[in-house]
Steps between C-alpha positions, in 0.01 A plus 500: 500500500325809379151593388339185636160466663617307807834372618622204696875468537714266707877471516742333739785728397474824310256784459132504410399812307177593324389839372195656340272248671131566454337194651333420827816399682827319528680239708879535492756305705878492511717308746804712417442807287295815462133516405380802302144545375338804336128526429326740262155421643404439861537130589266317736769284659878482506716250689877552504748288695878504501733334748805705402445805284304820460139537393359798312135516401371800308122544476278785379307713746211307659395367840724214617545300818876431507645232728880525501732304726874442516729283709795728425547823314300816461143560397430806287129526430379809315152364442226630730327211677124462476418204730146467361623479139423184307832510310761303697875541466708248697879534502718270710875554510 
């Protein structure tokens, strides 16, 4: 997917990828595969879940309240957290 206003993607096996998103948010899930989202405008809400795979979410500079958790693997968060921000980014690995 590319250049869409909002994205919802679900797969049991394989990757979910969407770029040039400009909408208010996305919900992407993969049981076995990577999830990659890239936004050109600041989203209000993102939910990403993968049971086995990597997640990469690219967002423009803005205030976000990220909530990232993992049962196994590393977390690499380069986004400054602003707990009072209204934009919510939830990533569960």
